[in-house]
C-alpha positions, 0 to 999 in steps of 0.5 A: 311580253311586258317586262318589269324593270327589276331594280325599280320594282324592288325599290317600290316593293320595299318602300310599300312594305316599309311604309305604314301609309301606303297609297296607290295613285289610282285606287279601285274599289274591290267588292268582297270576292268569294274567299275559299279556305279549302283552296287557300284563298283568303282576304288580302292581309292588312300587313301588305298595306292599304294599297294592296287591300284597296286594289285587290280582294283575294290573296293566296301565297306560297310558303318557302322552306325557311318560312318566308312568303311569296304573295299572290293578290287578285282583283275582282274579276279573277276567278278562284280557279285562275288564282289556284292555277297561277299558284300551281304554276309558281309551285311547279317552277319551285318544286324540286327536280331530283337529279337535276343539275340546279334544281335538286334543291330549289329552296334557295331560289324560293327563299330568295324570292321571299326575301326580295318580297316577290308579289304576283299581281293578278289584274282585271282585263287585259294588258292594254293600259285600261286597268289604272292600277300600277302596283309593285310586283309582276303583273298578269292579267285576267284575259291571259290566264287560262284554266285547263278544260275552260273554253279559252284553254280548249279553243286556244285563241291566241288573239284574245286569250293567249296563255301568258301565265307560264311566261309572267310567273317565270319572270317572277321566279327569274327576276326575284329568285334565280337572279339576273347578271349585268347592269340593273340585274339582281343578285340571285340564288342560282348564278350558274344557271343564269350563266347558262341561260345568258350564254344560250340567249346570246347565242340565240340572238347572234345566230338569229334563233330568237329575237326574229322579225324586222319589226322587233329591232326597237324592242330588242334595243329596249330589252338590251338597255334594261337588261331583260334579254335573258328573261324574254329569251327564257320565256320563249324557250320555256313556252315552246318547251311546254307546248304553249305555241304548238296550236298557234296558226300564225307560223308553222315552225316558230313560237312566241309570235314568230320571235323564236325559231322553235315552236315545240320541244322537238324543234328546240333540240334541232334549232336551238341546241344551247336552249335545249341544254338549258332545259335538259335536266337542269332546273325545269321539269320535263312535265307539269308537276301540279295537279290540274283542276279541269274546269267544271264546265268541261264535258266530253273527252279530255286528252292527256295524249297529244291529238292534233285535232285538239289544239290544247293537247299540245300543252296537256300532253305534259300534264300527268295529274288531274282532278275533274271538277263539276258534274258532267260525264267526262272521259280522260285519254291517258298519255305515256306518263304515270298519271294520277286522275281523280273523277268528279260527280259525273260518270268518268271513263278512262281511255287506254290505247291497248287491249285489256290483257296488255294491262295489270289492274289492281285495287287498294284503298279505293284506288284503282291502278292500271299499269300498261305492260307495254313500255312508253305507251300508257304508263301507270295510272292511279285512279280515284272516283272513276266508274269505267275503263275503256280498252281497245277491245273491252270496257270495264265497269268498276 
């Protein structure tokens, strides 16, 4: 739950980009990483300055509607799949949400981020003070970035590898794009959305919904002083909304290390009605819109449907599109969303809930479509490079 003091960081960013003799106080030599043009991963542009080219060895970006750029730089230990996942989460937050109150057209938020020179810095190690690099931008550490299907994701070990990517990338979008009201704040592109977030945050703090724990009193005072309350509240809300705390065993009904009273989406509606209203058709999609690349080392059954025996499924239940990587034989259990699933080089089986005659199966241009005729069960699935379909009563080889 680290915070960046926005005005200080903005000044650092602008200074770095304006100066032709950028230096870092602690330059760390970075070996040449594996660049991958197909994944959009390239060398750090010289235009970012010497501090960035010395401290980071790979780069990707999100191009905004007006042609601007939101930068993502990575250090040597960050894997390419971690880079792709972070970019995907950023794109998810900025993807238009048709019919929503503030998110039907997010171009102003994205353009504002580019204008504010938003940078996501992916750093080696953990947020423990051992990494000497302190660069302008929103930091996110190696040990906080999970990849779907990778061991950290499957096991959900909160002590060593808690998935903080959604939180930290949200801070980037909030600070540099949406905007923060009040002192030390920033003029953003979505002040009406921020007003609703602020109102929900004030209500949550005053009614002991968020900011819980006697040991957090000094932290709340610090956040108040630096005007970071709304950012940290929203991060707690979004994390619980997307199921990131569902598998945490530290508390049965609280999220974000016990700071937030709601642990999952159902509890948000019950415990934090104003927070629920912020998440209800306003800006944030109800499911994850990016295509998740399932780690090449994963084998067995990856579940998109919630399964209490699979800790990661508290979160994966909100995925709808996935691509399997590698060569392992992998099964996928679908959820109620309209999924788009691409298989890998192994034998892939898609698992459905009902009997075969309860589905409509069609094929067109090498895409197999399986539509569940029962509402709110298995949805409509578009399948590519898949070998088998498994129904409750019958298996189909494609």
